N, C-alpha and C positions, 0 to 999 in steps of 0.2 A: 877316364877316372874324374873331371870335371863331375859328369851325372852321375856318379857314384856318391860323392861330395855333395852334392843337392840332394837327392834323395836321404843320404845320412841323415841331413839334417832334420827330418820329418821324425823320423829316429832319437831324435838326442828327447833324453826323459828331461832335461828342462824344458822343452819347448813346449811339450803336453804338461805340466804341471802347470807353463802360462795361459794355456788353452783353460785348463779346470779351473785357473784359482779365474782368471774374467768369467766363464759360465756361470761358478758359484756367485759373485757379484751381482751380475745380469738376476740371477734366480732371488738374491737377495733383496738385492733392487725394486723387485716387481711385487715380493710377498711384503717388502718393508710400507708400499703406497698403495696397495691394497688393504693391508690392517689400518693404517690414517687415513683411507677415507672413508672405511665404513665406523673408525673409530668416531672422527670429525661428523656425520654425517648421525649416528648413531645407529648404523644399519640393524636392521631387527628388534628397535628397542622402539616402545611407545608407549601410549596413557588413552587405556577406553575412557572415553568421554562419560561422567555420570549422567542421573536425568535429572536437571534441572528444573522442569517443567513443575509449575504449585509451590515452587519455597519462593522463599522470600530473600529477596536479593540479597540482604547482608549474611543471610546465612548461605548463600550459593557462593557469595566470595569468600566465603574460611574455607568450604569445603571445596571449593578448585585452590585455593592455596596450599592445601596439604596435598593436592594430587599433583601441585607444581604447573598449573594453571592458569592464566588472565581468566576477567570478566570484564564486558563493557557490554554497555545497554547501547542498543542500537537503536531502538524504536521504541513504541510506548502503543500501547494498545487498549480497548478498556471492555472489562468483561466484568456485570455488576455482582455473578455468580462466585466473583474469586475475589481475595483480601485487593488490598489496595500494596502498591508493590510487588505483587506475587510475581513470576517467570509466566508468560504466557509460550514462550518457543524458544528454542534455541537453535544454536547453527553454530557447530555440526552437531548433527544429533544426537543422541543415547547409544553408545555402544561404537560411536566412531573412531577409529586408533588414529590418534594424534604427536607429536611431539612434546614432551617436556616444554613448559615455556609459550605453546599454542595461548592462542588469545578464543574463547568463545564467545561468541556475539548473543544477547539476547533481549527479547521483547516483555520489557513491564510492562504492568497493567496501572492505568493512572488513576490516583485516587479520586478522582471525578470525572464524570461523563463528559464527552469533549462536545461540542456544539459545531454547527457549521451554517454556514449563510442561507438561507431562501431564494434557492435560483427564482429564474424568472419564468413563471408560470402564469402566474394571475393573468387575466385576459390575453394571451398569447396559448393557451394550451387547451388542447383536449382532456379528459379527466384519466383519461391512460394514460396520457403523456406525460401530466404533473405524476400521479401516481407509481410508475416507472421511475421518476428521475428523483421523486422524496425518499422513495426504499430504497434505492440506490446506495442512497447518502446515508443511511441506516433510521431514518425517521420512521414512527408506528403512524399509521391513518388511522381513524375512527371513521366510523359507517361515515361518507359525505353527509351535508345538508341542501336541499333542494329550494331555488328558486325559482321563484317565471324568468323566464329569459332559453335562449339554445341548447339544447338539449347537449348536457352529457361538457356544455364547455364551463372552464373555471371562471370564476366570478371574485371568490378571494381563500384566503387561507384564514384562520382562526385554533390558534394556542390556549388553551383553556379559557379559552370565552371570549380570546383578547385581539382581535385580526392585527398578521403581521401580513409585511412589506419584503420582498425582493431585498437580499443583502442585507437583514436582521437576521441575527443571530442567535439561534435559538439549540437548547441541550435535544441531543439525541434522546433523552428519556420523557419528554415532553410529549406525549402521540397532538397529529394535527387533525383540523377535521377542513377538507375540502368544498367550499359551498362552488357547487354545480347547481347548471341549468336543468331547469324540470321538461323542457319544453313546451311548455303552457307562455303564456301572454295575458298580463291585466289586464282585461277590456278595455282601459283608459291608454295604453300601448297600442291598442289594433287602431289607433284612429288618427288615421292622417292627420299633420297640421298641414293649414289651410291659411294663409294669409288674412288679415282681416279685411280687406277691401271685396277681395274674392268673397267671402264668408255674407257679405251684404249683397253681393249683385246673385248670388242664388237665390238669398229671401228673399228681394224685391226690397230691400228695403236702402232702396237710392234715390240721398238726394237729388232733388231735380236742379236744374242749372241750366240761365239763359245765356244764347250763345249773344258774343258781341262781333260786329262786326263796323268797322272803320264806314 
């Protein structure tokens, strides 16, 4: 009798309706959470980043505002073939899908050419070493000027006819000329220095002297 009552409870319509209601709540809750997360993260939505390179920064900002995006200048460079304040590069690049409100970082062309400090290469480097260091900084080198001295050794740097030293800031638009040794020496430089008294002895012109004894 008790067993029949126990199994009869499982056949109760009220029980099955409660179980169905609980299952429905769980399903609705799962779909609600999924829908809420998708809406919060704008799942499947995005903005395609337009091309900004070559565009003036002020016009780029106006364009990006219409897309719901932000622009921030992260760096500057110099390209004399482009107008000042034009965009040299962007990150993310053209065609990238981003969310609305995303910030696009750009590199802007400087209105003037940058200047760099001359490295310590004078009387410290060979021509090849100095050439590599200077060109790596962006300097343009004219044909070297040779002077008597050790072959290809750097004795100086000229900028528009003026000598520059290590630490001087020079525009990269100003070409440089390295002053290097030709491998030959002046005749005067080939004569070894000899103390005057030894020169007199070698020539035979020695003053006579008298030995003094006590």
